[in-house]
CHARMM internal coordinates of N, CA and C (Angstrom, degrees):
IC EDIT
DIST 1 N 1 CA 1.4322
DIST 1 CA 1 C 1.5300
ANGL 1 N 1 CA 1 C 109.94
DIST 1 C 2 N 1.3157
ANGL 1 CA 1 C 2 N 116.76
DIHE 1 N 1 CA 1 C 2 N -36.08
DIST 2 N 2 CA 1.4564
ANGL 1 C 2 N 2 CA 119.16
DIHE 1 CA 1 C 2 N 2 CA 179.84
DIST 2 CA 2 C 1.5249
ANGL 2 N 2 CA 2 C 111.27
DIHE 1 C 2 N 2 CA 2 C -63.87
DIST 2 C 3 N 1.3034
ANGL 2 CA 2 C 3 N 117.04
DIHE 2 N 2 CA 2 C 3 N -39.23
DIST 3 N 3 CA 1.4655
ANGL 2 C 3 N 3 CA 121.03
DIHE 2 CA 2 C 3 N 3 CA 178.92
DIST 3 CA 3 C 1.5237
ANGL 3 N 3 CA 3 C 110.70
DIHE 2 C 3 N 3 CA 3 C -63.74
DIST 3 C 4 N 1.3207
ANGL 3 CA 3 C 4 N 117.44
DIHE 3 N 3 CA 3 C 4 N -41.56
DIST 4 N 4 CA 1.4725
ANGL 3 C 4 N 4 CA 120.48
DIHE 3 CA 3 C 4 N 4 CA 178.59
DIST 4 CA 4 C 1.5248
ANGL 4 N 4 CA 4 C 110.88
DIHE 3 C 4 N 4 CA 4 C -61.76
DIST 4 C 5 N 1.3323
ANGL 4 CA 4 C 5 N 117.24
DIHE 4 N 4 CA 4 C 5 N -40.09
DIST 5 N 5 CA 1.4660
ANGL 4 C 5 N 5 CA 121.09
DIHE 4 CA 4 C 5 N 5 CA 178.84
DIST 5 CA 5 C 1.5255
ANGL 5 N 5 CA 5 C 110.39
DIHE 4 C 5 N 5 CA 5 C -63.08
DIST 5 C 6 N 1.3243
ANGL 5 CA 5 C 6 N 116.36
DIHE 5 N 5 CA 5 C 6 N -46.12
DIST 6 N 6 CA 1.4638
ANGL 5 C 6 N 6 CA 120.78
DIHE 5 CA 5 C 6 N 6 CA -177.13
DIST 6 CA 6 C 1.5168
ANGL 6 N 6 CA 6 C 111.62
DIHE 5 C 6 N 6 CA 6 C -67.31
DIST 6 C 7 N 1.3219
ANGL 6 CA 6 C 7 N 117.57
DIHE 6 N 6 CA 6 C 7 N -47.52
DIST 7 N 7 CA 1.4629
ANGL 6 C 7 N 7 CA 119.27
DIHE 6 CA 6 C 7 N 7 CA -174.56
DIST 7 CA 7 C 1.5213
ANGL 7 N 7 CA 7 C 112.98
DIHE 6 C 7 N 7 CA 7 C -66.99
DIST 7 C 8 N 1.3311
ANGL 7 CA 7 C 8 N 117.60
DIHE 7 N 7 CA 7 C 8 N -23.02
DIST 8 N 8 CA 1.4652
ANGL 7 C 8 N 8 CA 120.61
DIHE 7 CA 7 C 8 N 8 CA 179.95
DIST 8 CA 8 C 1.5273
ANGL 8 N 8 CA 8 C 112.31
DIHE 7 C 8 N 8 CA 8 C -110.27
DIST 8 C 9 N 1.3326
ANGL 8 CA 8 C 9 N 117.34
DIHE 8 N 8 CA 8 C 9 N -3.81
DIST 9 N 9 CA 1.4596
ANGL 8 C 9 N 9 CA 122.86
DIHE 8 CA 8 C 9 N 9 CA -175.71
DIST 9 CA 9 C 1.5238
ANGL 9 N 9 CA 9 C 111.11
DIHE 8 C 9 N 9 CA 9 C 48.88
DIST 9 C 10 N 1.3303
ANGL 9 CA 9 C 10 N 114.45
DIHE 9 N 9 CA 9 C 10 N 60.15
DIST 10 N 10 CA 1.4660
ANGL 9 C 10 N 10 CA 121.47
DIHE 9 CA 9 C 10 N 10 CA 179.22
DIST 10 CA 10 C 1.5278
ANGL 10 N 10 CA 10 C 109.13
DIHE 9 C 10 N 10 CA 10 C -135.45
DIST 10 C 11 N 1.3215
ANGL 10 CA 10 C 11 N 115.27
DIHE 10 N 10 CA 10 C 11 N 161.31
DIST 11 N 11 CA 1.4540
ANGL 10 C 11 N 11 CA 120.64
DIHE 10 CA 10 C 11 N 11 CA 168.73
DIST 11 CA 11 C 1.5224
ANGL 11 N 11 CA 11 C 107.05
DIHE 10 C 11 N 11 CA 11 C -80.51
DIST 11 C 12 N 1.3147
ANGL 11 CA 11 C 12 N 117.40
DIHE 11 N 11 CA 11 C 12 N 138.16
DIST 12 N 12 CA 1.4606
ANGL 11 C 12 N 12 CA 122.26
DIHE 11 CA 11 C 12 N 12 CA 178.37
DIST 12 CA 12 C 1.5290
ANGL 12 N 12 CA 12 C 108.12
DIHE 11 C 12 N 12 CA 12 C -118.18
DIST 12 C 13 N 1.3250
ANGL 12 CA 12 C 13 N 115.47
DIHE 12 N 12 CA 12 C 13 N 128.06
DIST 13 N 13 CA 1.4558
ANGL 12 C 13 N 13 CA 121.64
DIHE 12 CA 12 C 13 N 13 CA 175.29
DIST 13 CA 13 C 1.5171
ANGL 13 N 13 CA 13 C 106.81
DIHE 12 C 13 N 13 CA 13 C -117.27
DIST 13 C 14 N 1.3248
ANGL 13 CA 13 C 14 N 116.14
DIHE 13 N 13 CA 13 C 14 N 119.12
DIST 14 N 14 CA 1.4600
ANGL 13 C 14 N 14 CA 121.10
DIHE 13 CA 13 C 14 N 14 CA -178.53
DIST 14 CA 14 C 1.5245
ANGL 14 N 14 CA 14 C 108.47
DIHE 13 C 14 N 14 CA 14 C -120.88
DIST 14 C 15 N 1.3162
ANGL 14 CA 14 C 15 N 115.66
DIHE 14 N 14 CA 14 C 15 N 113.53
DIST 15 N 15 CA 1.4605
ANGL 14 C 15 N 15 CA 120.99
DIHE 14 CA 14 C 15 N 15 CA 179.38
DIST 15 CA 15 C 1.5186
ANGL 15 N 15 CA 15 C 109.15
DIHE 14 C 15 N 15 CA 15 C -91.07
DIST 15 C 16 N 1.3247
ANGL 15 CA 15 C 16 N 116.09
DIHE 15 N 15 CA 15 C 16 N 126.40
DIST 16 N 16 CA 1.4562
ANGL 15 C 16 N 16 CA 120.94
DIHE 15 CA 15 C 16 N 16 CA 179.74
DIST 16 CA 16 C 1.5214
ANGL 16 N 16 CA 16 C 110.49
DIHE 15 C 16 N 16 CA 16 C -110.78
DIST 16 C 17 N 1.3094
ANGL 16 CA 16 C 17 N 116.33
DIHE 16 N 16 CA 16 C 17 N 120.04
DIST 17 N 17 CA 1.4617
ANGL 16 C 17 N 17 CA 121.36
DIHE 16 CA 16 C 17 N 17 CA 178.55
DIST 17 CA 17 C 1.5225
ANGL 17 N 17 CA 17 C 109.46
DIHE 16 C 17 N 17 CA 17 C -70.22
DIST 17 C 18 N 1.3409
ANGL 17 CA 17 C 18 N 117.18
DIHE 17 N 17 CA 17 C 18 N 143.83
DIST 18 N 18 CA 1.4633
ANGL 17 C 18 N 18 CA 119.49
DIHE 17 CA 17 C 18 N 18 CA 178.44
DIST 18 CA 18 C 1.5255
ANGL 18 N 18 CA 18 C 110.09
DIHE 17 C 18 N 18 CA 18 C -133.68
DIST 18 C 19 N 1.3229
ANGL 18 CA 18 C 19 N 115.77
DIHE 18 N 18 CA 18 C 19 N 152.12
DIST 19 N 19 CA 1.4583
ANGL 18 C 19 N 19 CA 121.22
DIHE 18 CA 18 C 19 N 19 CA 175.98
DIST 19 CA 19 C 1.5118
ANGL 19 N 19 CA 19 C 112.51
DIHE 18 C 19 N 19 CA 19 C 123.51
DIST 19 C 20 N 1.3400
ANGL 19 CA 19 C 20 N 114.96
DIHE 19 N 19 CA 19 C 20 N -174.64
DIST 20 N 20 CA 1.4586
ANGL 19 C 20 N 20 CA 121.45
DIHE 19 CA 19 C 20 N 20 CA 177.19
DIST 20 CA 20 C 1.5230
ANGL 20 N 20 CA 20 C 108.64
DIHE 19 C 20 N 20 CA 20 C -104.28
DIST 20 C 21 N 1.3205
ANGL 20 CA 20 C 21 N 115.68
DIHE 20 N 20 CA 20 C 21 N 142.16
DIST 21 N 21 CA 1.4608
ANGL 20 C 21 N 21 CA 121.56
DIHE 20 CA 20 C 21 N 21 CA -173.16
DIST 21 CA 21 C 1.5240
ANGL 21 N 21 CA 21 C 110.47
DIHE 20 C 21 N 21 CA 21 C -128.60
DIST 21 C 22 N 1.3013
ANGL 21 CA 21 C 22 N 115.60
DIHE 21 N 21 CA 21 C 22 N 176.22
DIST 22 N 22 CA 1.4679
ANGL 21 C 22 N 22 CA 121.60
DIHE 21 CA 21 C 22 N 22 CA -179.79
DIST 22 CA 22 C 1.5235
ANGL 22 N 22 CA 22 C 110.89
DIHE 21 C 22 N 22 CA 22 C -52.78
DIST 22 C 23 N 1.2970
ANGL 22 CA 22 C 23 N 115.91
DIHE 22 N 22 CA 22 C 23 N 142.32
DIST 23 N 23 CA 1.4642
ANGL 22 C 23 N 23 CA 120.80
DIHE 22 CA 22 C 23 N 23 CA 178.30
DIST 23 CA 23 C 1.5172
ANGL 23 N 23 CA 23 C 113.11
DIHE 22 C 23 N 23 CA 23 C 77.74
DIST 23 C 24 N 1.3336
ANGL 23 CA 23 C 24 N 117.61
DIHE 23 N 23 CA 23 C 24 N 11.19
DIST 24 N 24 CA 1.4622
ANGL 23 C 24 N 24 CA 120.36
DIHE 23 CA 23 C 24 N 24 CA 178.56
DIST 24 CA 24 C 1.5140
ANGL 24 N 24 CA 24 C 114.95
DIHE 23 C 24 N 24 CA 24 C 80.67
DIST 24 C 25 N 1.3146
ANGL 24 CA 24 C 25 N 116.92
DIHE 24 N 24 CA 24 C 25 N 8.13
DIST 25 N 25 CA 1.4673
ANGL 24 C 25 N 25 CA 120.44
DIHE 24 CA 24 C 25 N 25 CA -179.85
DIST 25 CA 25 C 1.5296
ANGL 25 N 25 CA 25 C 109.54
DIHE 24 C 25 N 25 CA 25 C -71.22
DIST 25 C 26 N 1.3297
ANGL 25 CA 25 C 26 N 116.20
DIHE 25 N 25 CA 25 C 26 N 136.24
DIST 26 N 26 CA 1.4596
ANGL 25 C 26 N 26 CA 121.51
DIHE 25 CA 25 C 26 N 26 CA 178.03
DIST 26 CA 26 C 1.5214
ANGL 26 N 26 CA 26 C 109.88
DIHE 25 C 26 N 26 CA 26 C -118.50
DIST 26 C 27 N 1.3199
ANGL 26 CA 26 C 27 N 115.49
DIHE 26 N 26 CA 26 C 27 N 142.58
DIST 27 N 27 CA 1.4656
ANGL 26 C 27 N 27 CA 120.82
DIHE 26 CA 26 C 27 N 27 CA 172.69
DIST 27 CA 27 C 1.5225
ANGL 27 N 27 CA 27 C 107.83
DIHE 26 C 27 N 27 CA 27 C -124.88
DIST 27 C 28 N 1.3311
ANGL 27 CA 27 C 28 N 115.84
DIHE 27 N 27 CA 27 C 28 N 154.82
DIST 28 N 28 CA 1.4597
ANGL 27 C 28 N 28 CA 119.68
DIHE 27 CA 27 C 28 N 28 CA -166.48
DIST 28 CA 28 C 1.5219
ANGL 28 N 28 CA 28 C 115.05
DIHE 27 C 28 N 28 CA 28 C -120.54
DIST 28 C 29 N 1.3171
ANGL 28 CA 28 C 29 N 117.96
DIHE 28 N 28 CA 28 C 29 N 16.69
DIST 29 N 29 CA 1.4562
ANGL 28 C 29 N 29 CA 120.93
DIHE 28 CA 28 C 29 N 29 CA 172.07
DIST 29 CA 29 C 1.5058
ANGL 29 N 29 CA 29 C 114.79
DIHE 28 C 29 N 29 CA 29 C 66.59
DIST 29 C 30 N 1.2971
ANGL 29 CA 29 C 30 N 115.20
DIHE 29 N 29 CA 29 C 30 N -127.55
DIST 30 N 30 CA 1.4622
ANGL 29 C 30 N 30 CA 124.98
DIHE 29 CA 29 C 30 N 30 CA -176.55
DIST 30 CA 30 C 1.5290
ANGL 30 N 30 CA 30 C 111.67
DIHE 29 C 30 N 30 CA 30 C 66.72
DIST 30 C 31 N 1.3328
ANGL 30 CA 30 C 31 N 115.29
DIHE 30 N 30 CA 30 C 31 N 52.14
DIST 31 N 31 CA 1.4660
ANGL 30 C 31 N 31 CA 119.97
DIHE 30 CA 30 C 31 N 31 CA 172.25
DIST 31 CA 31 C 1.5218
ANGL 31 N 31 CA 31 C 108.45
DIHE 30 C 31 N 31 CA 31 C -65.60
DIST 31 C 32 N 1.3344
ANGL 31 CA 31 C 32 N 115.62
DIHE 31 N 31 CA 31 C 32 N 148.29
DIST 32 N 32 CA 1.4662
ANGL 31 C 32 N 32 CA 118.98
DIHE 31 CA 31 C 32 N 32 CA -173.03
DIST 32 CA 32 C 1.5280
ANGL 32 N 32 CA 32 C 110.49
DIHE 31 C 32 N 32 CA 32 C -151.28
DIST 32 C 33 N 1.3249
ANGL 32 CA 32 C 33 N 115.45
DIHE 32 N 32 CA 32 C 33 N 149.23
DIST 33 N 33 CA 1.4649
ANGL 32 C 33 N 33 CA 122.80
DIHE 32 CA 32 C 33 N 33 CA 172.57
DIST 33 CA 33 C 1.5182
ANGL 33 N 33 CA 33 C 106.35
DIHE 32 C 33 N 33 CA 33 C -122.59
DIST 33 C 34 N 1.3384
ANGL 33 CA 33 C 34 N 116.05
DIHE 33 N 33 CA 33 C 34 N 127.16
DIST 34 N 34 CA 1.4568
ANGL 33 C 34 N 34 CA 122.01
DIHE 33 CA 33 C 34 N 34 CA -175.62
DIST 34 CA 34 C 1.5216
ANGL 34 N 34 CA 34 C 109.53
DIHE 33 C 34 N 34 CA 34 C -121.48
DIST 34 C 35 N 1.3223
ANGL 34 CA 34 C 35 N 116.49
DIHE 34 N 34 CA 34 C 35 N 136.71
DIST 35 N 35 CA 1.4633
ANGL 34 C 35 N 35 CA 122.05
DIHE 34 CA 34 C 35 N 35 CA 178.73
DIST 35 CA 35 C 1.5144
ANGL 35 N 35 CA 35 C 111.80
DIHE 34 C 35 N 35 CA 35 C -79.98
DIST 35 C 36 N 1.3316
ANGL 35 CA 35 C 36 N 116.76
DIHE 35 N 35 CA 35 C 36 N 168.48
DIST 36 N 36 CA 1.4646
ANGL 35 C 36 N 36 CA 121.53
DIHE 35 CA 35 C 36 N 36 CA -175.54
DIST 36 CA 36 C 1.5279
ANGL 36 N 36 CA 36 C 114.78
DIHE 35 C 36 N 36 CA 36 C -66.88
DIST 36 C 37 N 1.3033
ANGL 36 CA 36 C 37 N 118.12
DIHE 36 N 36 CA 36 C 37 N -11.13
DIST 37 N 37 CA 1.4589
ANGL 36 C 37 N 37 CA 121.20
DIHE 36 CA 36 C 37 N 37 CA 176.56
DIST 37 CA 37 C 1.5196
ANGL 37 N 37 CA 37 C 110.97
DIHE 36 C 37 N 37 CA 37 C -106.95
DIST 37 C 38 N 1.3592
ANGL 37 CA 37 C 38 N 115.90
DIHE 37 N 37 CA 37 C 38 N 13.68
DIST 38 N 38 CA 1.4501
ANGL 37 C 38 N 38 CA 121.70
DIHE 37 CA 37 C 38 N 38 CA 175.15
DIST 38 CA 38 C 1.5144
ANGL 38 N 38 CA 38 C 115.29
DIHE 37 C 38 N 38 CA 38 C 88.95
DIST 38 C 39 N 1.3157
ANGL 38 CA 38 C 39 N 117.50
DIHE 38 N 38 CA 38 C 39 N 1.93
DIST 39 N 39 CA 1.4636
ANGL 38 C 39 N 39 CA 119.66
DIHE 38 CA 38 C 39 N 39 CA -178.48
DIST 39 CA 39 C 1.5313
ANGL 39 N 39 CA 39 C 110.46
DIHE 38 C 39 N 39 CA 39 C -78.32
DIST 39 C 40 N 1.3112
ANGL 39 CA 39 C 40 N 116.47
DIHE 39 N 39 CA 39 C 40 N 140.77
DIST 40 N 40 CA 1.4573
ANGL 39 C 40 N 40 CA 121.96
DIHE 39 CA 39 C 40 N 40 CA 178.42
DIST 40 CA 40 C 1.5279
ANGL 40 N 40 CA 40 C 107.78
DIHE 39 C 40 N 40 CA 40 C -81.52
DIST 40 C 41 N 1.3354
ANGL 40 CA 40 C 41 N 115.89
DIHE 40 N 40 CA 40 C 41 N 117.10
DIST 41 N 41 CA 1.4582
ANGL 40 C 41 N 41 CA 121.22
DIHE 40 CA 40 C 41 N 41 CA -176.53
DIST 41 CA 41 C 1.5156
ANGL 41 N 41 CA 41 C 112.82
DIHE 40 C 41 N 41 CA 41 C -94.01
DIST 41 C 42 N 1.3213
ANGL 41 CA 41 C 42 N 117.25
DIHE 41 N 41 CA 41 C 42 N -25.36
DIST 42 N 42 CA 1.4523
ANGL 41 C 42 N 42 CA 121.68
DIHE 41 CA 41 C 42 N 42 CA 178.97
DIST 42 CA 42 C 1.5096
ANGL 42 N 42 CA 42 C 109.21
DIHE 41 C 42 N 42 CA 42 C -170.19
DIST 42 C 43 N 1.3333
ANGL 42 CA 42 C 43 N 116.34
DIHE 42 N 42 CA 42 C 43 N 149.38
DIST 43 N 43 CA 1.4622
ANGL 42 C 43 N 43 CA 119.73
DIHE 42 CA 42 C 43 N 43 CA 178.66
DIST 43 CA 43 C 1.5137
ANGL 43 N 43 CA 43 C 110.60
DIHE 42 C 43 N 43 CA 43 C -158.09
DIST 43 C 44 N 1.2999
ANGL 43 CA 43 C 44 N 114.96
DIHE 43 N 43 CA 43 C 44 N 158.06
DIST 44 N 44 CA 1.4600
ANGL 43 C 44 N 44 CA 123.04
DIHE 43 CA 43 C 44 N 44 CA 175.31
DIST 44 CA 44 C 1.5163
ANGL 44 N 44 CA 44 C 109.12
DIHE 43 C 44 N 44 CA 44 C -118.22
DIST 44 C 45 N 1.3216
ANGL 44 CA 44 C 45 N 115.73
DIHE 44 N 44 CA 44 C 45 N 158.06
DIST 45 N 45 CA 1.4578
ANGL 44 C 45 N 45 CA 119.64
DIHE 44 CA 44 C 45 N 45 CA 174.16
DIST 45 CA 45 C 1.5345
ANGL 45 N 45 CA 45 C 108.59
DIHE 44 C 45 N 45 CA 45 C -88.12
DIST 45 C 46 N 1.2870
ANGL 45 CA 45 C 46 N 117.64
DIHE 45 N 45 CA 45 C 46 N -144.02
DIST 46 N 46 CA 1.4666
ANGL 45 C 46 N 46 CA 121.15
DIHE 45 CA 45 C 46 N 46 CA -176.16
DIST 46 CA 46 C 1.5256
ANGL 46 N 46 CA 46 C 113.47
DIHE 45 C 46 N 46 CA 46 C -89.20
DIST 46 C 47 N 1.3189
ANGL 46 CA 46 C 47 N 117.70
DIHE 46 N 46 CA 46 C 47 N 21.05
DIST 47 N 47 CA 1.4659
ANGL 46 C 47 N 47 CA 120.07
DIHE 46 CA 46 C 47 N 47 CA 179.19
DIST 47 CA 47 C 1.5348
ANGL 47 N 47 CA 47 C 110.06
DIHE 46 C 47 N 47 CA 47 C -115.35
DIST 47 C 48 N 1.3313
ANGL 47 CA 47 C 48 N 117.06
DIHE 47 N 47 CA 47 C 48 N 154.70
DIST 48 N 48 CA 1.4539
ANGL 47 C 48 N 48 CA 120.12
DIHE 47 CA 47 C 48 N 48 CA 178.02
DIST 48 CA 48 C 1.5310
ANGL 48 N 48 CA 48 C 111.28
DIHE 47 C 48 N 48 CA 48 C -63.12
DIST 48 C 49 N 1.2998
ANGL 48 CA 48 C 49 N 117.25
DIHE 48 N 48 CA 48 C 49 N 149.68
DIST 49 N 49 CA 1.4543
ANGL 48 C 49 N 49 CA 120.70
DIHE 48 CA 48 C 49 N 49 CA 178.52
DIST 49 CA 49 C 1.5063
ANGL 49 N 49 CA 49 C 112.08
DIHE 48 C 49 N 49 CA 49 C 173.21
DIST 49 C 50 N 1.3159
ANGL 49 CA 49 C 50 N 114.95
DIHE 49 N 49 CA 49 C 50 N -171.29
DIST 50 N 50 CA 1.4608
ANGL 49 C 50 N 50 CA 122.64
DIHE 49 CA 49 C 50 N 50 CA -179.23
DIST 50 CA 50 C 1.5179
ANGL 50 N 50 CA 50 C 108.24
DIHE 49 C 50 N 50 CA 50 C -128.72
DIST 50 C 51 N 1.3157
ANGL 50 CA 50 C 51 N 116.16
DIHE 50 N 50 CA 50 C 51 N 137.40
DIST 51 N 51 CA 1.4654
ANGL 50 C 51 N 51 CA 121.64
DIHE 50 CA 50 C 51 N 51 CA 175.32
DIST 51 CA 51 C 1.5183
ANGL 51 N 51 CA 51 C 107.22
DIHE 50 C 51 N 51 CA 51 C -110.49
DIST 51 C 52 N 1.3142
ANGL 51 CA 51 C 52 N 116.96
DIHE 51 N 51 CA 51 C 52 N 125.07
DIST 52 N 52 CA 1.4641
ANGL 51 C 52 N 52 CA 122.10
DIHE 51 CA 51 C 52 N 52 CA 176.47
DIST 52 CA 52 C 1.5235
ANGL 52 N 52 CA 52 C 108.56
DIHE 51 C 52 N 52 CA 52 C -119.50
DIST 52 C 53 N 1.3130
ANGL 52 CA 52 C 53 N 116.67
DIHE 52 N 52 CA 52 C 53 N 129.48
DIST 53 N 53 CA 1.4613
ANGL 52 C 53 N 53 CA 121.60
DIHE 52 CA 52 C 53 N 53 CA 177.67
DIST 53 CA 53 C 1.5229
ANGL 53 N 53 CA 53 C 108.36
DIHE 52 C 53 N 53 CA 53 C -138.05
DIST 53 C 54 N 1.3108
ANGL 53 CA 53 C 54 N 116.11
DIHE 53 N 53 CA 53 C 54 N 159.32
DIST 54 N 54 CA 1.4623
ANGL 53 C 54 N 54 CA 121.80
DIHE 53 CA 53 C 54 N 54 CA 173.59
DIST 54 CA 54 C 1.5239
ANGL 54 N 54 CA 54 C 108.23
DIHE 53 C 54 N 54 CA 54 C -92.54
DIST 54 C 55 N 1.3280
ANGL 54 CA 54 C 55 N 116.38
DIHE 54 N 54 CA 54 C 55 N 130.75
DIST 55 N 55 CA 1.4570
ANGL 54 C 55 N 55 CA 121.54
DIHE 54 CA 54 C 55 N 55 CA 176.49
DIST 55 CA 55 C 1.5215
ANGL 55 N 55 CA 55 C 108.32
DIHE 54 C 55 N 55 CA 55 C -98.13
DIST 55 C 56 N 1.3114
ANGL 55 CA 55 C 56 N 116.79
DIHE 55 N 55 CA 55 C 56 N 120.16
DIST 56 N 56 CA 1.4591
ANGL 55 C 56 N 56 CA 122.55
DIHE 55 CA 55 C 56 N 56 CA -177.73
DIST 56 CA 56 C 1.5237
ANGL 56 N 56 CA 56 C 108.99
DIHE 55 C 56 N 56 CA 56 C -91.45
DIST 56 C 57 N 1.3149
ANGL 56 CA 56 C 57 N 116.24
DIHE 56 N 56 CA 56 C 57 N 92.16
DIST 57 N 57 CA 1.4634
ANGL 56 C 57 N 57 CA 120.70
DIHE 56 CA 56 C 57 N 57 CA -175.74
DIST 57 CA 57 C 1.5335
ANGL 57 N 57 CA 57 C 111.95
DIHE 56 C 57 N 57 CA 57 C -72.09
DIST 57 C 58 N 1.3219
ANGL 57 CA 57 C 58 N 118.01
DIHE 57 N 57 CA 57 C 58 N -25.39
DIST 58 N 58 CA 1.4728
ANGL 57 C 58 N 58 CA 120.88
DIHE 57 CA 57 C 58 N 58 CA 176.50
DIST 58 CA 58 C 1.5269
ANGL 58 N 58 CA 58 C 109.29
DIHE 57 C 58 N 58 CA 58 C -68.12
DIST 58 C 59 N 1.3330
ANGL 58 CA 58 C 59 N 116.73
DIHE 58 N 58 CA 58 C 59 N -45.71
DIST 59 N 59 CA 1.4637
ANGL 58 C 59 N 59 CA 120.28
DIHE 58 CA 58 C 59 N 59 CA 177.10
DIST 59 CA 59 C 1.5197
ANGL 59 N 59 CA 59 C 111.06
DIHE 58 C 59 N 59 CA 59 C -62.31
DIST 59 C 60 N 1.3305
ANGL 59 CA 59 C 60 N 116.69
DIHE 59 N 59 CA 59 C 60 N -39.83
DIST 60 N 60 CA 1.4595
ANGL 59 C 60 N 60 CA 120.81
DIHE 59 CA 59 C 60 N 60 CA 178.00
DIST 60 CA 60 C 1.5253
ANGL 60 N 60 CA 60 C 110.30
DIHE 59 C 60 N 60 CA 60 C -59.23
DIST 60 C 61 N 1.3199
ANGL 60 CA 60 C 61 N 116.93
DIHE 60 N 60 CA 60 C 61 N -44.85
DIST 61 N 61 CA 1.4672
ANGL 60 C 61 N 61 CA 121.20
DIHE 60 CA 60 C 61 N 61 CA 178.95
DIST 61 CA 61 C 1.5271
ANGL 61 N 61 CA 61 C 110.88
DIHE 60 C 61 N 61 CA 61 C -62.88
DIST 61 C 62 N 1.3318
ANGL 61 CA 61 C 62 N 117.08
DIHE 61 N 61 CA 61 C 62 N -40.53
DIST 62 N 62 CA 1.4703
ANGL 61 C 62 N 62 CA 121.06
DIHE 61 CA 61 C 62 N 62 CA 178.32
DIST 62 CA 62 C 1.5229
ANGL 62 N 62 CA 62 C 111.40
DIHE 61 C 62 N 62 CA 62 C -63.47
DIST 62 C 63 N 1.3244
ANGL 62 CA 62 C 63 N 117.09
DIHE 62 N 62 CA 62 C 63 N -42.84
DIST 63 N 63 CA 1.4627
ANGL 62 C 63 N 63 CA 120.69
DIHE 62 CA 62 C 63 N 63 CA 177.78
DIST 63 CA 63 C 1.5183
ANGL 63 N 63 CA 63 C 111.12
DIHE 62 C 63 N 63 CA 63 C -62.56
DIST 63 C 64 N 1.3187
ANGL 63 CA 63 C 64 N 115.64
DIHE 63 N 63 CA 63 C 64 N -42.39
DIST 64 N 64 CA 1.4677
ANGL 63 C 64 N 64 CA 119.52
DIHE 63 CA 63 C 64 N 64 CA -178.94
DIST 64 CA 64 C 1.5214
ANGL 64 N 64 CA 64 C 111.90
DIHE 63 C 64 N 64 CA 64 C -68.48
DIST 64 C 65 N 1.3311
ANGL 64 CA 64 C 65 N 118.13
DIHE 64 N 64 CA 64 C 65 N -27.78
DIST 65 N 65 CA 1.4671
ANGL 64 C 65 N 65 CA 120.66
DIHE 64 CA 64 C 65 N 65 CA 175.24
DIST 65 CA 65 C 1.5267
ANGL 65 N 65 CA 65 C 110.36
DIHE 64 C 65 N 65 CA 65 C -70.37
DIST 65 C 66 N 1.3427
ANGL 65 CA 65 C 66 N 116.75
DIHE 65 N 65 CA 65 C 66 N -39.65
DIST 66 N 66 CA 1.4673
ANGL 65 C 66 N 66 CA 121.03
DIHE 65 CA 65 C 66 N 66 CA 179.91
DIST 66 CA 66 C 1.5205
ANGL 66 N 66 CA 66 C 112.26
DIHE 65 C 66 N 66 CA 66 C -73.40
DIST 66 C 67 N 1.3218
ANGL 66 CA 66 C 67 N 116.67
DIHE 66 N 66 CA 66 C 67 N -33.73
DIST 67 N 67 CA 1.4606
ANGL 66 C 67 N 67 CA 122.74
DIHE 66 CA 66 C 67 N 67 CA -176.70
DIST 67 CA 67 C 1.5341
ANGL 67 N 67 CA 67 C 108.80
DIHE 66 C 67 N 67 CA 67 C -129.69
DIST 67 C 68 N 1.3238
ANGL 67 CA 67 C 68 N 117.65
DIHE 67 N 67 CA 67 C 68 N 83.08
DIST 68 N 68 CA 1.4795
ANGL 67 C 68 N 68 CA 120.93
DIHE 67 CA 67 C 68 N 68 CA -173.53
DIST 68 CA 68 C 1.5327
ANGL 68 N 68 CA 68 C 113.44
DIHE 67 C 68 N 68 CA 68 C -76.68
DIST 68 C 69 N 1.3212
ANGL 68 CA 68 C 69 N 116.95
DIHE 68 N 68 CA 68 C 69 N 62.54
DIST 69 N 69 CA 1.4632
ANGL 68 C 69 N 69 CA 120.66
DIHE 68 CA 68 C 69 N 69 CA -176.08
DIST 69 CA 69 C 1.5254
ANGL 69 N 69 CA 69 C 112.68
DIHE 68 C 69 N 69 CA 69 C -63.04
DIST 69 C 70 N 1.3091
ANGL 69 CA 69 C 70 N 117.69
DIHE 69 N 69 CA 69 C 70 N -34.52
DIST 70 N 70 CA 1.4710
ANGL 69 C 70 N 70 CA 120.36
DIHE 69 CA 69 C 70 N 70 CA -178.07
DIST 70 CA 70 C 1.5352
ANGL 70 N 70 CA 70 C 109.80
DIHE 69 C 70 N 70 CA 70 C -67.79
DIST 70 C 71 N 1.3201
ANGL 70 CA 70 C 71 N 117.52
DIHE 70 N 70 CA 70 C 71 N -36.50
DIST 71 N 71 CA 1.4680
ANGL 70 C 71 N 71 CA 121.64
DIHE 70 CA 70 C 71 N 71 CA 179.86
DIST 71 CA 71 C 1.5321
ANGL 71 N 71 CA 71 C 111.69
DIHE 70 C 71 N 71 CA 71 C -67.94
DIST 71 C 72 N 1.3282
ANGL 71 CA 71 C 72 N 116.98
DIHE 71 N 71 CA 71 C 72 N -25.35
DIST 72 N 72 CA 1.4622
ANGL 71 C 72 N 72 CA 121.10
DIHE 71 CA 71 C 72 N 72 CA -175.49
DIST 72 CA 72 C 1.5251
ANGL 72 N 72 CA 72 C 114.43
DIHE 71 C 72 N 72 CA 72 C -95.72
DIST 72 C 73 N 1.3056
ANGL 72 CA 72 C 73 N 116.54
DIHE 72 N 72 CA 72 C 73 N 2.48
DIST 73 N 73 CA 1.4749
ANGL 72 C 73 N 73 CA 117.75
DIHE 72 CA 72 C 73 N 73 CA -179.06
DIST 73 CA 73 C 1.5320
ANGL 73 N 73 CA 73 C 110.41
DIHE 72 C 73 N 73 CA 73 C -73.30
DIST 73 C 74 N 1.3099
ANGL 73 CA 73 C 74 N 114.29
DIHE 73 N 73 CA 73 C 74 N 150.73
DIST 74 N 74 CA 1.4625
ANGL 73 C 74 N 74 CA 120.42
DIHE 73 CA 73 C 74 N 74 CA 179.52
DIST 74 CA 74 C 1.5134
ANGL 74 N 74 CA 74 C 109.16
DIHE 73 C 74 N 74 CA 74 C -101.11
DIST 74 C 75 N 1.2931
ANGL 74 CA 74 C 75 N 116.05
DIHE 74 N 74 CA 74 C 75 N 143.04
DIST 75 N 75 CA 1.4683
ANGL 74 C 75 N 75 CA 121.01
DIHE 74 CA 74 C 75 N 75 CA 173.68
DIST 75 CA 75 C 1.5157
ANGL 75 N 75 CA 75 C 108.22
DIHE 74 C 75 N 75 CA 75 C -81.88
DIST 75 C 76 N 1.3063
ANGL 75 CA 75 C 76 N 116.82
DIHE 75 N 75 CA 75 C 76 N 134.34
DIST 76 N 76 CA 1.4713
ANGL 75 C 76 N 76 CA 120.58
DIHE 75 CA 75 C 76 N 76 CA -179.82
DIST 76 CA 76 C 1.5000
ANGL 76 N 76 CA 76 C 111.48
DIHE 75 C 76 N 76 CA 76 C -93.16
END
COOR INIT
IC SEED 1 N 1 CA 1 C
IC BUILD
């Protein structure tokens, strides 16, 4: 997830389901919020909860000015 954030210079929010489910299936959570430079801004363990973080849109704009990845993408 950190690589996806860095290569696209975006915030990534990944919600991880946790608990036991039908048929004995288990999931282990680990929801996470990652900044555009790959830094972990907030995360949960294997328990239910809420992650709140501040998104710095000014910093995001500055990063995108220094590294214009969106401008360099190719249309397929």
